[in-house]
C-alpha angles and dihedrals in degrees: 000000000000124000127198122189126199141165102070118136144135116289138166122256111276093031131117138236135180118214122200130207119193119193125201136175121037094007092154087075094059116108101171138011120206138186119222133178136199123197120201110282094006136100121261112270128205108224109167140003139178132201106232094211107043098018096234111162133207131193138189115239089244092067103024110130094014104060128052127194119203143161121245125230086265103068092221093065127081126183134203112203109199119194133175090024119201131200088251088064088070107120146107107281121212133185120212136187130212129216100236132346128327118200128218123329091344081087087078094054114097094212089073094061127086106181126053137185126223095254138240124239122239118189121184119189 
């Protein structure tokens, strides 16, 4: 499975961005796709995830109510709509895919994911 993120850029606080994650390869093996971010000098943080089969979604408290994860019409695409952006949202954003299902808030834990994209930078000033 290969994952490619796009959509990151520099925006002003209060603005919006939509990140995209396109999966290719053995996508039938994917159970969950998650978005993670890592700010400079900080640990990687799981912020949103979606079960590709049932569509269940999970969010970190830090983004709940501001970010929305969704699947595109093409099942191999997942979006992260980010609204009301804050400077503390500045980070490299990665999407990741799991082999098989992940249940509950484990979907926000990076150890459950096998495949990772290269990341897209989001800067909020």
